[in-house]
N, C-alpha and C positions, 0 to 999 in steps of 0.2 A: 418764597421762591427767590426774592430779590437778593437774599444773602449769598446764594451760590450762583446766581445767574451770570454775573459778569466774568468771574474767573473761569467758569465752564466754557463760556464763549471764547475767551482768550486761548484756553487750552485747545479748543477745537480748530482754531485758525479760521473757521468759517465766520465766527463772531455773531452770527444770528440764527444759525440753524438749530441750536440746541438750548433754547430757553428752558426746556424741561427735558428730563431724561426719559420720559415715556410719553409717546404720542398715540392718540387714537386716530383712525382715519377720518378726515374731515367730511362733513356731510355734502359739500359741494366743492368742485374744483375752483382754484383761483382764477379770477377773470384775466384774460389775456389783455395786455396793454402794450402800446408801442414802447420800445425800450431804447434808451440812449446807450452809448458805450459804457458809461459808468453803471447804470442800472443793470445792463446785461452782464457786467463783470460780477456783480453781487449775485444775481440769479443763477448764473452758470456755476459759480463757486458752490452755492448751496446744493445744487443737484449733484455736482461732481463729487464733493466730499462725502455727502450722505451715502451715495451709491458705493463709493470705495469702502467706507466703513462697514457697510452691510456685506459686500462681496468678500472682504478680507478679514471678517470678524474672527474666524477660527485662527488664522495666521497671527493676527495682532494679539489675540488672547494668549497665545503661547510665546510670543516674542515681543515684549514691551518696547524693546529697542527699535524694532521695525515700525511700531506705531509712532514712536517719537520722531523717527526719521521722516516718516510720511507727513506728519503734522508740521514738522520744521520746514519741509519743502513747500507746503501750502502757505505757511507764514511768509516765506520769501516770495511766493508768487502773488499773494493777494493783500498782504498787510505791510504797510510802510512802518515797520517797527522802530527803526532808528529815529524817524521823525516823531512818531508817537512817544518814544522814550524822552525826547527833548521836551515835549509838551508835559509829560509826567514830571520830569525833573524841574521844570519851571525855572525859577531864579537860580536853582542849584546847577543849572546847565551853563551858566555864564562862565566863560573862560575854560570850560571843559573841552577836552580834545575829542575828536570824532571817535578815537579808539575807546575812550572811557564811556562815551554815550553808547557805543555798540556793546561794550562789556556789560553795562547795566541792562540794556534791552535784551541781550541774549540770556543773562542770568535770570531776569524776571520771567521770560518765556519758558525757560527750562524749569524754574520753580513751579510755575503753574502746571506744566505738563506732568511733573512728578506727583503733584497733588491730585490733579483732576483727570489725567489722561485715561485711566482705566474706566472712568465713568462713561466715556464716549462709546464703549462697547456694549452698554446696556440699552442703547436706543432701540425702541421697538416701533413698528409702524412707519408710515411715510408722511411726515408733516408737509403741509402745502403752504406756499408763500404767495402773497399778492404784492406786486409792485404798485405803489399808490401815486408816486410822483417824484419830481426832482426839482430842486431850486438851487440857485447859486449861493455860496456862502459869502458873508461880508468880507470886504477887503480882497476880493479876487482870490480867496484861499482855496477854492475848489467848489464842490457841490455837495448838497445833502440829498441822499437817496432815501426816500421814505417807503417802508414796506410794512406788511403785517403778517403775522403767523396765524393760520387758521387751524383750529382744533375742534373736534366734536365735543359738545357739552361744556364749552368754555368760551369766554369772550376772546376776541382776537387780541394778539399781543403786538403793540406797535414797536417797530425796530427801525431806527434811523442810523444811516451810515454817513460819516463825514469822509469824503474822498478827495484826493488831489491827483492831478496828472503828473506822473513821473516818467519822463522820457517817452511819452506817448502811451503809457499804460496807466490806467486808473487803479489806484491803491487806496485801501482803507487806512485811516489814521486814528479814527475814534468811532465808537458806537454808542448810541443812546438807546437804552431799552427801558421802557416804562418810566422815562424821565431820569434814568440813571446813566451818567456818562462814565465810560471806562477811564478816560484820561483824568477827569476830575476826581474820581474815586481813589485812584492810585496816587495822584499828586498829594491828596490829603493824607493818605496813609504813610507815604514815604518822606514827606517834607522834614519832619523833625529828625528822623534817623540820618537823612542826608546832610542836614546842617551840622549835626553832631559828629558824624563819622566820615563823611565824604563818599563820593561815588564808588571808588574802588573797594572800600571796606563793606559798604552795603551790598555791592555785587558779590563779594566774597561770601558774605553771610547767606545771601540768597542761594548761591551755589551749594553751600554746605547744608542748607536746610535749617539753620539756626534762626533765620528770619523767614517769615512766610508772606507771600503775596496773596491778598484776598482776605475774605472774612476770617476773623479770629486771629489774623496775623498781627494786626495793630502795630506793624512796624517793629515787632519785638521777636 
């Protein structure tokens, strides 16, 4: 499951509602807990996106462009992708312009959607999430929102969101699922190609599909 987990999450924009593409009904509802603004952002996004995917499944199946447009709107709403892209770029972001960072962020998101977007339409059932807690990140960088996914016949799946306040709105910039960080995974994958080719060329190859983001891509 871990091989497809992170890219599927990125493609969904929800980042944690789709750790598996098929869900059984949980045996018990998630416990209600008091929610801060950051936690509420995560839980609201989960419910909103899953509901929309279910309601518009027929439309999205016939019109992949409509699905990509919807997911892109959710990325803009809930995911701080330019900041996350800078973290993925790491040392390769030094001296990079905001335009180049955005170019890379958009190209990676588009690549993920092309590869995994259609998988979102196979979701069955209604997964249930439980908010477990929240704690500040070191260095005043934001907060970590801890949740878990509940499924029948399976152990709960821990999902942690790293979030920061952007102009009064909490946005996700990294997600950690079963110990796997999205930012660290893609930083490792893209470090060598970025050093060899630069941001613009890597973004171009991602757009063209000659380089893949996620498992089996290996930056090639």
